[in-house]
C-alpha positions as CSV (number, residue, x, y, z in Angstrom):
1,M,-33.6,36.5,11.5
2,E,-31.4,36.8,14.6
3,E,-34.0,38.3,16.4
4,E,-36.5,35.4,15.6
5,I,-33.7,32.8,16.8
6,K,-33.2,34.5,19.9
7,A,-37.0,34.4,20.9
8,E,-37.2,31.1,19.8
9,F,-34.0,29.5,22.1
10,L,-36.0,31.7,25.2
11,K,-38.9,30.5,24.7
12,S,-37.4,26.7,25.0
13,G,-36.1,27.8,28.4
14,F,-32.7,28.9,26.8
15,T,-30.2,31.4,27.9
16,L,-27.2,32.9,25.5
17,D,-23.8,32.7,27.2
18,E,-22.2,35.1,24.4
19,E,-25.0,36.4,22.9
20,Q,-23.8,38.6,19.7
21,E,-21.2,35.3,18.5
22,I,-23.3,32.9,18.9
23,L,-26.3,34.7,16.7
24,K,-24.2,35.0,14.1
25,K,-23.6,31.7,13.9
26,C,-26.5,30.4,14.4
27,H,-27.8,32.8,11.4
28,T,-25.2,31.4,9.5
29,F,-26.4,27.9,10.4
30,C,-29.8,28.6,9.1
31,Q,-28.7,29.8,5.9
32,D,-26.2,27.2,5.1
33,Y,-28.9,24.8,5.8
34,R,-32.1,26.4,4.7
35,L,-33.6,25.7,8.5
36,E,-36.2,28.0,10.2
37,P,-34.9,29.3,13.7
38,S,-37.7,26.8,14.9
39,D,-36.2,23.9,13.7
40,L,-32.4,25.1,14.5
41,V,-33.7,25.4,18.1
42,S,-35.2,21.9,17.7
43,S,-31.8,20.5,16.2
44,W,-30.1,22.3,19.6
45,E,-32.4,20.5,21.8
46,I,-31.5,17.4,20.7
47,Y,-27.6,17.9,20.7
48,Y,-28.4,19.6,23.9
49,L,-29.9,16.0,25.3
50,N,-27.5,14.0,23.5
51,R,-24.9,15.2,25.2
52,Q,-26.3,15.7,28.1
53,L,-24.8,19.3,29.4
54,D,-25.6,20.4,32.1
55,E,-26.8,23.8,32.2
56,S,-29.7,25.4,29.9
57,V,-27.2,27.9,28.4
58,V,-26.5,27.9,25.1
59,K,-22.4,28.5,25.0
60,D,-20.3,29.3,22.2
61,A,-17.8,26.4,23.1
62,E,-20.4,24.4,22.1
63,M,-21.0,25.5,18.4
64,D,-18.4,23.2,16.5
65,G,-20.3,20.5,18.2
66,F,-23.4,21.4,16.9
67,L,-21.9,22.3,13.4
68,G,-21.6,18.8,13.1
69,H,-24.8,17.7,14.6
70,L,-26.3,19.7,11.8
71,Q,-24.2,18.2,9.0
72,N,-24.9,14.8,9.9
73,E,-28.6,15.5,10.1
74,Q,-28.4,16.9,6.6
75,L,-26.3,13.9,5.6
76,G,-29.0,11.4,7.0
77,A,-31.6,13.4,5.2
78,S,-29.8,13.4,1.8
79,A,-28.8,9.6,2.4
80,K,-33.3,8.5,2.5
81,K,-33.4,10.5,-0.6
82,D,-30.5,8.8,-2.1
83,P,-29.5,5.2,-1.0
84,G,-26.3,5.7,-3.8
85,L,-24.9,8.2,-1.5
86,H,-22.4,6.9,0.6
87,M,-22.6,8.9,3.9
88,Y,-18.8,10.1,5.9
89,S,-18.7,10.8,9.5
90,F,-18.2,13.5,11.6
91,K,-17.4,17.2,9.6
92,D,-16.8,14.7,6.6
93,V,-17.5,15.9,2.7
94,V,-19.0,14.3,0.3
95,M,-18.8,14.4,-3.3
96,V,-21.0,12.5,-6.0
97,L,-18.7,11.7,-9.1
98,D,-19.6,10.2,-12.4
99,A,-16.9,9.8,-14.7
100,E,-19.8,8.8,-17.3
101,D,-22.0,12.2,-17.3
102,E,-19.9,14.7,-19.0
103,D,-22.4,17.7,-18.5
104,T,-22.1,16.7,-14.3
105,K,-19.6,18.2,-12.8
106,D,-18.4,17.4,-9.8
107,V,-20.8,18.4,-6.4
108,I,-19.6,19.4,-3.3
109,L,-22.5,19.4,-0.2
110,G,-21.5,22.7,1.0
111,T,-19.8,23.1,4.6
112,P,-19.9,26.4,6.4
113,I,-16.0,27.5,7.5
114,D,-15.4,27.9,10.9
115,K,-12.7,29.9,12.8
116,Y,-10.9,26.5,13.9
117,E,-10.5,24.3,10.8
118,K,-11.4,24.3,7.1
119,L,-11.9,20.9,6.1
120,Q,-11.6,19.6,2.1
121,L,-12.0,15.8,1.7
122,D,-9.0,14.2,-0.4
123,I,-12.4,12.4,-2.1
124,Y,-11.6,8.4,-2.8
125,D,-15.1,8.0,-4.8
126,S,-15.5,4.2,-3.5
127,A,-13.8,2.7,-6.4
128,R,-17.2,2.4,-8.3
129,K,-16.9,1.0,-11.9
130,T,-19.0,2.7,-14.6
131,N,-20.0,1.5,-17.5
132,G,-16.7,2.4,-19.5
133,N,-15.1,0.4,-16.6
134,I,-13.3,3.3,-15.8
135,Y,-12.3,3.7,-12.0
136,S,-13.7,7.2,-11.4
137,S,-11.4,9.1,-8.7
138,E,-10.0,12.6,-9.6
139,R,-8.9,14.3,-6.5
140,K,-9.5,18.1,-5.9
141,S,-5.4,19.8,-6.1
142,K,-6.0,22.1,-3.2
143,L,-5.9,20.7,0.1
144,V,-6.5,22.3,3.6
145,T,-6.0,19.4,6.0
146,P,-2.4,18.9,7.3
147,F,-2.2,15.9,5.6
148,G,-3.7,16.7,2.4
149,K,-1.0,19.7,2.5
150,R,1.8,17.3,3.3
151,S,4.7,17.5,0.2
152,N,6.4,14.1,-0.1
153,K,4.1,11.7,-1.5
154,F,5.2,8.5,-1.7
155,V,8.5,8.6,-1.1
156,V,11.1,5.3,-1.0
157,K,12.1,5.2,3.2
158,F,13.8,2.0,2.6
159,N,14.3,-0.9,0.2
160,I,15.8,-4.3,-0.4
161,D,16.0,-5.3,-4.1
162,N,17.1,-9.1,-4.5
163,L,14.9,-8.7,-7.9
164,P,16.4,-8.1,-11.5
165,T,15.3,-4.5,-13.0
166,I,12.2,-5.2,-15.0
167,E,12.7,-2.9,-18.3
168,T,10.4,-2.8,-21.2
169,A,11.2,-3.2,-25.0
170,N,13.3,-0.2,-25.3
171,G,15.4,-1.0,-22.7
172,I,14.4,2.1,-20.6
173,E,13.0,1.1,-16.8
174,E,9.2,2.1,-16.5
175,H,8.2,4.4,-14.5
176,Y,4.9,5.8,-13.2
177,D,3.8,9.2,-12.1
178,L,2.2,9.4,-8.6
179,E,0.5,12.7,-9.2
180,D,-1.7,11.7,-11.8
181,G,-4.9,12.2,-10.6
182,I,-6.8,9.5,-13.3
183,I,-5.5,6.1,-11.9
184,K,-4.5,3.7,-15.4
185,R,-6.7,1.1,-16.0
186,V,-4.9,-2.1,-14.6
187,Q,-4.4,-5.9,-15.9
188,P,-5.9,-8.7,-14.6
189,L,-4.7,-9.8,-11.7
190,K,-2.9,-13.1,-11.3
191,S,-4.8,-15.1,-8.7
192,S,-3.4,-15.8,-5.5
193,S,-4.2,-19.0,-2.7
194,L,-5.4,-18.2,0.5
195,V,-5.1,-20.8,3.2
196,V,-5.9,-19.4,6.9
197,H,-4.4,-21.6,9.5
198,Q,-7.3,-22.3,12.2
199,S,-6.6,-22.1,15.7
200,G,-10.0,-22.7,17.3
201,L,-10.7,-18.8,18.0
202,E,-13.9,-18.0,16.2
203,P,-15.7,-14.8,16.5
204,G,-18.5,-14.1,19.4
205,C,-15.9,-16.7,21.8
206,R,-16.8,-16.4,25.4
207,F,-13.5,-14.3,27.5
208,M,-12.8,-13.0,30.2
209,Y,-13.1,-16.7,31.9
210,D,-9.7,-17.3,32.4
211,R,-8.7,-19.1,36.1
212,I,-5.5,-18.4,37.9
213,E,-5.0,-22.8,36.8
214,D,-5.2,-21.5,33.1
215,R,-2.2,-19.1,33.6
216,F,-0.3,-22.3,35.4
217,N,-1.0,-24.4,32.8
218,A,0.2,-22.0,30.1
219,I,3.4,-21.3,31.5
220,E,4.1,-24.8,32.7
221,N,2.8,-26.0,28.8
222,R,5.8,-23.9,27.7
223,I,8.5,-25.1,30.0
224,R,8.3,-28.8,29.0
225,K,7.2,-28.0,25.6
226,H,10.8,-25.9,26.0
227,A,12.8,-28.7,27.6
228,A,11.6,-31.9,25.2
229,A,12.6,-29.7,22.0
230,L,16.3,-29.5,23.9
231,V,16.6,-32.6,25.4
232,A,15.2,-34.2,21.5
233,S,18.4,-32.2,19.7
234,S,20.9,-34.6,21.5
235,L,22.3,-31.6,22.4
236,Y,21.6,-31.0,25.8
237,E,21.1,-33.6,28.8
238,E,17.2,-34.3,30.6
239,P,17.2,-31.0,32.6
240,M,17.7,-31.0,36.4
241,D,16.3,-29.0,39.5
242,P,18.5,-25.6,39.5
243,S,17.3,-25.1,43.1
244,V,19.4,-27.6,44.6
245,A,22.8,-27.3,45.8
246,S,24.9,-29.2,43.4
247,Q,29.2,-28.3,42.6
248,R,28.7,-30.5,39.4
249,S,27.5,-28.4,36.4
250,M,24.2,-28.9,35.8
251,F,21.6,-27.9,33.1
252,A,18.1,-26.4,33.6
253,V,15.5,-25.3,31.7
254,G,13.0,-22.8,33.1
255,M,11.4,-19.0,32.8
256,I,12.7,-15.7,33.2
257,C,11.2,-13.6,36.2
258,C,12.0,-10.6,38.1
259,D,12.2,-10.6,41.9
260,G,10.2,-7.6,42.2
261,E,7.9,-5.3,39.9
262,G,10.5,-3.3,38.6
263,H,12.8,-4.1,35.4
264,L,14.8,-6.9,35.0
265,N,19.0,-6.0,36.4
266,D,21.7,-8.2,37.3
267,K,20.3,-9.0,41.4
268,S,16.5,-9.6,40.1
269,I,17.0,-12.8,37.5
270,L,15.3,-15.4,38.7
271,L,14.4,-18.4,37.1
272,Q,11.5,-20.7,37.4
273,S,11.7,-24.3,36.6
274,S,9.1,-27.0,35.6
275,V,6.7,-28.9,38.6
276,E,8.0,-31.8,37.0
277,H,12.0,-31.2,37.7
278,S,11.6,-28.5,40.6
279,R,7.9,-28.2,41.6
280,G,7.7,-25.3,40.2
281,Q,10.2,-23.0,42.3
282,R,12.3,-20.3,41.5
283,V,16.1,-19.9,42.2
284,R,18.3,-16.2,41.7
285,L,20.0,-16.6,38.0
286,E,23.6,-14.9,38.1
287,L,24.7,-14.0,34.2
288,N,27.9,-12.1,35.3
289,K,29.9,-14.9,33.6
290,L,28.4,-14.7,29.9
291,S,29.8,-12.5,27.8
292,H,26.7,-11.9,25.9
293,F,22.8,-12.1,26.2
294,S,19.2,-11.1,25.7
295,V,17.0,-12.2,28.4
296,F,13.5,-10.6,29.7
297,P,10.1,-11.8,32.0
298,G,8.5,-14.7,30.5
299,Q,11.5,-16.1,28.3
300,I,12.1,-19.8,27.9
301,V,15.7,-20.7,28.3
302,G,18.2,-23.5,29.1
303,I,21.1,-22.7,31.5
304,K,24.3,-24.4,32.0
305,G,25.8,-23.5,34.9
306,H,26.3,-25.0,38.6
307,N,24.4,-23.7,42.1
308,P,27.0,-24.3,45.1
309,S,24.9,-23.0,47.7
310,G,21.5,-24.0,46.8
311,H,20.5,-20.2,46.4
312,C,22.1,-18.8,43.6
313,L,22.3,-21.0,39.8
314,I,25.5,-19.6,38.1
315,A,25.4,-19.7,34.6
316,S,28.0,-20.7,32.6
317,E,25.7,-20.8,28.8
318,L,22.3,-19.6,28.3
319,V,20.3,-20.9,25.6
320,D,17.3,-19.3,23.9
321,S,16.9,-20.9,21.2
322,V,15.9,-24.8,19.9
323,P,17.6,-26.4,16.6
324,L,15.2,-25.1,14.0
325,S,14.6,-28.8,13.0
326,I,13.9,-29.9,15.9
327,A,11.4,-27.4,17.4
328,A,9.2,-28.1,14.5
329,D,8.3,-31.7,15.3
330,A,8.6,-32.0,18.6
331,D,5.4,-32.6,19.6
332,L,4.2,-34.9,16.8
333,P,4.6,-38.3,17.1
334,P,7.0,-40.4,14.7
335,T,4.3,-41.6,11.8
336,K,2.3,-38.0,11.2
337,K,6.3,-36.6,11.2
338,Q,7.3,-38.8,8.2
339,A,4.1,-38.4,6.6
340,L,4.3,-34.7,7.1
341,D,8.4,-34.5,5.5
342,E,7.1,-36.6,2.4
343,E,4.5,-34.3,1.9
344,I,6.8,-31.3,2.2
345,Q,9.3,-32.6,-0.1
346,A,6.6,-33.8,-2.9
347,T,5.6,-30.1,-2.8
348,H,9.2,-28.7,-2.9
349,L,9.8,-30.9,-5.8
350,S,6.5,-30.5,-7.5
351,S,6.8,-26.9,-7.2
352,T,8.9,-24.0,-8.4
353,P,8.7,-20.4,-6.8
354,T,5.8,-18.3,-8.4
355,E,6.4,-14.0,-7.0
356,T,4.0,-13.3,-4.6
357,T,3.1,-9.5,-4.2
358,M,1.7,-7.6,-1.8
359,I,1.3,-4.3,0.2
360,I,1.3,-4.2,3.9
361,A,-0.4,-1.6,6.1
362,A,-1.0,-1.1,9.9
363,G,-3.7,1.4,11.3
364,P,-4.1,4.4,12.3
365,F,-5.9,4.8,9.0
366,T,-7.0,8.2,9.7
367,T,-5.5,11.6,10.9
368,T,-5.7,12.6,14.4
369,D,-7.8,16.2,13.4
370,N,-10.1,14.4,11.7
371,L,-12.3,10.9,11.1
372,L,-12.0,11.6,6.8
373,F,-10.0,8.4,6.7
374,E,-8.1,10.4,3.7
375,P,-4.5,7.9,4.2
376,L,-6.7,5.0,3.7
377,S,-8.2,6.3,0.5
378,E,-4.7,7.5,-0.6
379,L,-3.6,3.8,0.0
380,L,-6.3,2.0,-1.8
381,A,-5.8,4.7,-5.1
382,Y,-1.9,3.7,-4.6
383,A,-3.0,-0.2,-4.6
384,T,-5.3,0.5,-7.2
385,R,-2.7,1.9,-9.8
386,N,-0.1,-1.1,-8.4
387,S,-2.1,-3.5,-8.4
388,P,-0.8,-6.6,-6.1
389,Q,-2.3,-9.7,-5.2
390,L,-2.3,-9.3,-2.2
391,L,-3.4,-6.3,0.4
392,I,-2.8,-6.8,3.8
393,L,-4.5,-4.4,6.5
394,L,-3.8,-4.6,9.8
395,G,-5.6,-2.2,12.7
396,P,-6.5,-0.1,14.9
397,F,-9.1,0.9,11.9
398,I,-11.4,2.7,14.2
399,D,-8.7,3.5,16.5
400,S,-10.2,3.5,20.8
401,E,-7.2,6.2,21.0
402,H,-8.4,8.4,18.4
403,P,-9.4,12.1,20.2
404,Q,-12.8,12.4,18.8
405,I,-13.4,8.9,19.5
406,K,-12.1,9.1,23.1
407,K,-14.1,12.5,23.6
408,G,-17.3,10.6,22.7
409,T,-17.8,13.5,20.1
410,V,-18.7,11.4,17.3
411,D,-22.5,10.9,16.6
412,L,-22.4,7.6,15.0
413,S,-21.8,4.5,16.3
414,F,-18.4,2.9,16.0
415,D,-19.4,-0.1,14.2
416,D,-21.3,2.2,11.6
417,I,-18.4,4.2,10.6
418,F,-16.4,1.0,10.3
419,Q,-19.1,-0.2,8.0
420,S,-19.9,3.1,6.1
421,E,-16.0,4.7,6.3
422,V,-13.7,1.4,6.0
423,L,-15.5,-1.6,5.2
424,R,-16.9,0.8,2.0
425,M,-13.9,1.7,1.0
426,V,-12.1,-1.9,0.7
427,Q,-15.0,-3.8,-0.7
428,D,-15.6,-0.6,-3.8
429,Y,-11.8,-1.2,-4.2
430,L,-12.2,-5.2,-4.1
431,E,-15.1,-4.9,-6.6
432,Y,-12.8,-2.9,-8.9
433,M,-9.8,-5.0,-9.0
434,G,-11.7,-7.5,-9.5
435,P,-12.8,-11.6,-8.3
436,N,-8.6,-12.2,-8.3
437,A,-7.7,-9.6,-6.2
438,Q,-7.3,-10.3,-2.0
439,L,-8.0,-8.6,1.1
440,V,-7.0,-9.7,4.8
441,M,-8.1,-7.7,7.4
442,V,-6.3,-8.4,11.2
443,P,-8.1,-6.4,14.1
444,S,-6.1,-4.8,16.9
445,I,-7.0,-4.1,20.7
446,R,-7.5,-0.5,19.7
447,D,-10.4,-1.4,17.9
448,A,-13.3,0.5,19.6
449,N,-15.6,-1.6,17.6
450,H,-14.4,-5.1,17.9
451,D,-13.7,-7.3,21.3
452,F,-11.1,-5.8,23.8
453,V,-9.1,-9.4,24.1
454,F,-6.0,-10.8,23.7
455,P,-6.0,-13.2,21.3
456,Q,-8.5,-11.3,19.6
457,P,-10.8,-13.0,17.5
458,A,-11.4,-12.1,13.6
459,F,-13.8,-9.6,12.3
460,D,-17.2,-11.1,11.6
461,L,-18.0,-10.0,8.4
462,D,-20.3,-11.0,5.6
463,S,-18.0,-10.2,2.5
464,L,-16.8,-12.8,0.9
465,N,-14.1,-11.3,-1.0
466,I,-12.1,-10.3,2.4
467,T,-10.1,-12.6,4.5
468,S,-10.7,-11.9,8.3
469,L,-7.8,-13.3,10.0
470,N,-7.5,-13.9,14.0
471,N,-5.0,-11.4,15.9
472,P,-2.6,-13.1,16.0
473,G,-3.1,-14.9,12.8
474,I,-1.2,-17.3,10.2
475,F,-2.2,-17.7,7.2
476,E,-0.7,-19.1,3.5
477,A,-0.2,-16.9,0.4
478,D,0.9,-18.8,-2.8
479,Q,2.6,-21.5,-0.5
480,V,4.2,-18.3,1.5
481,M,3.5,-18.1,4.9
482,I,2.5,-15.2,6.9
483,G,2.2,-14.6,10.6
484,C,0.7,-11.1,11.7
485,C,0.1,-10.0,15.3
486,T,-1.1,-6.5,16.1
487,V,-0.3,-6.2,19.5
488,D,3.0,-3.8,20.1
489,I,5.1,-6.4,21.1
490,L,8.1,-4.9,20.2
491,K,7.7,-1.9,22.1
492,H,6.7,-3.8,25.2
493,L,9.5,-5.8,25.1
494,S,12.2,-2.9,24.1
495,G,11.0,-2.0,27.7
496,E,11.7,-5.1,30.0
497,E,14.5,-6.7,28.0
498,M,18.4,-6.8,30.3
499,S,21.2,-7.7,27.8
500,R,24.8,-7.9,27.3
501,H,26.9,-7.3,24.1
502,S,30.3,-9.0,23.1
503,M,32.8,-6.6,22.5
504,D,34.1,-7.7,19.6
505,G,33.1,-4.6,17.4
506,Q,30.3,-6.2,15.4
507,P,27.3,-4.2,15.5
508,N,24.7,-4.5,17.7
509,D,21.4,-4.4,15.4
510,R,18.8,-4.1,18.6
511,L,15.4,-4.3,16.4
512,S,16.0,-7.3,15.0
513,R,17.4,-9.2,18.6
514,L,13.6,-8.0,19.6
515,A,12.0,-9.4,16.5
516,S,14.1,-12.8,17.0
517,H,13.3,-13.1,20.4
518,I,9.4,-13.8,18.9
519,L,10.8,-16.8,16.7
520,S,12.8,-18.3,19.6
521,Q,10.6,-18.5,21.6
522,Q,7.8,-20.0,18.8
523,S,5.4,-17.8,21.0
524,F,3.6,-14.0,19.2
525,Y,3.4,-12.8,23.1
526,P,6.0,-14.6,24.8
527,L,6.3,-11.6,27.6
528,Y,5.1,-12.6,31.1
529,P,3.3,-10.6,32.4
530,P,2.2,-9.2,29.9
531,A,2.8,-5.6,29.2
532,E,-0.2,-2.9,31.4
533,G,-3.0,-2.6,28.8
534,V,-2.6,-6.2,27.2
535,P,-6.1,-8.1,27.8
536,M,-4.7,-11.7,27.6
537,D,-7.1,-14.3,28.1
538,F,-4.9,-17.6,29.3
539,S,-8.2,-19.7,28.4
540,L,-7.9,-18.8,24.9
541,A,-3.8,-18.2,24.6
542,S,-1.9,-21.5,24.7
543,E,-3.2,-23.0,21.2
544,V,-3.3,-19.0,19.0
545,L,-0.5,-17.8,20.4
546,H,2.2,-20.9,19.0
547,I,4.1,-20.3,16.0
548,S,4.3,-24.2,15.3
549,S,6.3,-23.4,12.4
550,V,8.6,-20.2,11.2
551,P,6.9,-18.3,9.0
552,D,8.3,-17.1,5.5
553,L,7.0,-13.3,6.8
554,L,6.4,-12.4,9.9
555,I,4.1,-8.7,10.2
556,L,4.7,-7.5,13.7
557,P,3.1,-3.9,13.2
558,S,4.8,-1.0,16.0
559,D,5.3,2.6,17.2
560,I,9.3,1.9,16.9
561,K,10.9,3.0,14.0
562,Y,9.6,1.2,10.7
563,F,12.2,-2.1,9.1
564,V,12.5,-4.7,6.7
565,K,14.7,-7.5,8.5
566,V,16.3,-10.6,7.0
567,L,16.4,-13.2,10.5
568,P,18.1,-16.2,10.7
569,V,15.8,-18.7,13.0
570,G,16.5,-21.7,15.5
571,G,19.9,-23.1,16.9
572,T,22.0,-25.1,14.5
573,T,24.1,-28.1,15.4
574,E,27.4,-28.7,13.4
575,G,26.7,-28.3,9.7
576,E,23.3,-27.1,9.6
577,E,24.4,-23.3,8.9
578,E,24.1,-23.2,5.7
579,Q,20.3,-25.3,5.5
580,M,19.5,-22.2,8.2
581,K,15.8,-21.2,7.7
582,R,15.5,-17.1,7.6
583,C,12.6,-15.4,7.9
584,V,11.3,-11.5,7.0
585,C,10.2,-10.0,9.8
586,I,8.1,-6.6,8.7
587,N,7.4,-3.7,11.0
588,P,5.2,-1.3,8.2
589,G,4.9,1.4,10.8
590,R,1.9,3.5,11.1
591,L,0.0,4.5,8.5
592,A,-1.5,7.8,10.0
593,K,0.9,9.8,12.3
594,G,-0.9,12.7,14.2
595,E,-1.8,14.6,11.3
596,G,0.6,13.4,9.0
597,G,1.0,10.6,6.9
598,G,2.7,7.6,7.5
599,T,4.7,4.4,6.0
600,F,3.7,1.1,4.5
601,V,5.2,-1.7,3.2
602,E,5.3,-3.0,-0.6
603,L,6.9,-6.5,-1.2
604,K,7.4,-8.6,-4.3
605,Y,8.0,-11.8,-3.1
606,Q,9.7,-15.3,-4.6
607,G,10.0,-18.3,-2.0
608,S,12.8,-16.9,0.0
609,S,14.8,-13.6,1.2
610,D,17.1,-14.0,-1.2
611,K,14.8,-13.4,-3.7
612,M,12.1,-10.3,-3.0
613,N,12.2,-6.4,-3.3
614,A,10.4,-4.5,-0.3
615,S,9.9,-1.0,0.2
616,I,9.0,1.0,2.8
617,I,7.0,3.9,1.5
618,S,5.7,7.1,2.8
619,I,2.2,7.7,2.2
């Protein structure tokens, strides 16, 4: 057969580089996939044209890619014969399970083993309902992928528990064996109501049309809104022009800027005030007299100080937030504000906090060595066992930074991978869990199958059971307000922030400080100019990025270390300290990290940060 294969290659105008090694592999391919030499060479010609190879030389280095091409051809042929077969992507393994038929055993489509890797999929069987209504998800005990060989599964890395321990009738805490491969039948879920806060950003909206005027207006509006809120608090006087020389103390509001293209330092801080108060001029800002501060480019601040020379504003006080009660109502007319206050009061009096359970995970959802989406499969199986009311999945789903996506070695389109891998798993999970299960999906600018713009419109999904959210977006689940943003603003702020800390011995929690900037600036992305790689469109940004009211939960996935922080929000006047609102900020980490697993968050929330159980769990 090897001679026949060689003859067919030569007949089609191809020469063999490492003849003996190539013929041996091609012989194996013909046996495993029951191909004639002529069929094998025909498939090579298709692969050769798709990859746009320059030379008509068959090289051993291309054999691994050719193997993936043959596998996809076989899967395509099988799918035509059996429409119910779920297709996987590059170098995947398909298993068809049928828990009803005792005579039918697990079937694995034959996959040749090459010298680089042995792939055996940790199967997640589409969450199908069989006639007996038993979820069929048996797993193979021996896994060859690095993710499958991990030893520590579902280990709690961090926990905040303010809820009483739930005990069984015997007084013994109930535990679940996570290694149990058979998922038990779950109890019916309690329905959770979802309300999405519309922002005017629709799927398919026009972008990349922002102008310099849009950028100017976005900055000017932020400065003016912040100044109006500070003045409305009655704690600060009307802002003045900080560029005018004066020996008297003055109050100014403006945006922190950097004098140059580098990072902020004590000699490069500028304050840009509004057109209304200073014609948009910038003045150097000196913070040497302040014992502590935290500033970054794009931050809107109030400054008390004086400018004796007209060239440098010497700060004696820096105000980086406004009183909470003022911030939420600064733009509302008096009649609407009164009606809103009455509605909120009536809501609090008529309802008692209910427990909302949720699982929160952020992509990537597959490891870098394959596109099997094993972490996503494991997460959905875990969610099936623990039955959360709400499952929040944040992108990227089809990560543009994945090696196989970047190299273009996949034979399916990005949309096809998203549909056949991610949405199939998600929809089957919802089908099994029943109509009361809720799932929210938020895209990322790293999603190769979605619009590369920020703010980013929601996925255009037909499924009624999946709630698709803008990036960033805000929604309510059982009156719990939740804000989400998948752009790594925490990492971007950490690289641009400049701070000084008082030497009073108090611990310095930098992660909490970075997260607090999002709330105090009332913006999902207060950094300006945006970090490199962020496709900011200012024609869409003003309304979508603005946080009109403080959410109960703020989800900010980041590459920095996972955390769950309870943040006090807003400046307070005297006597308001006890009424200060608190926000739970969550960074669930990444579900997949390299070739291994990452982390996700499981949360039980009963109306406030004082009544919740939050756990960060390794997948």
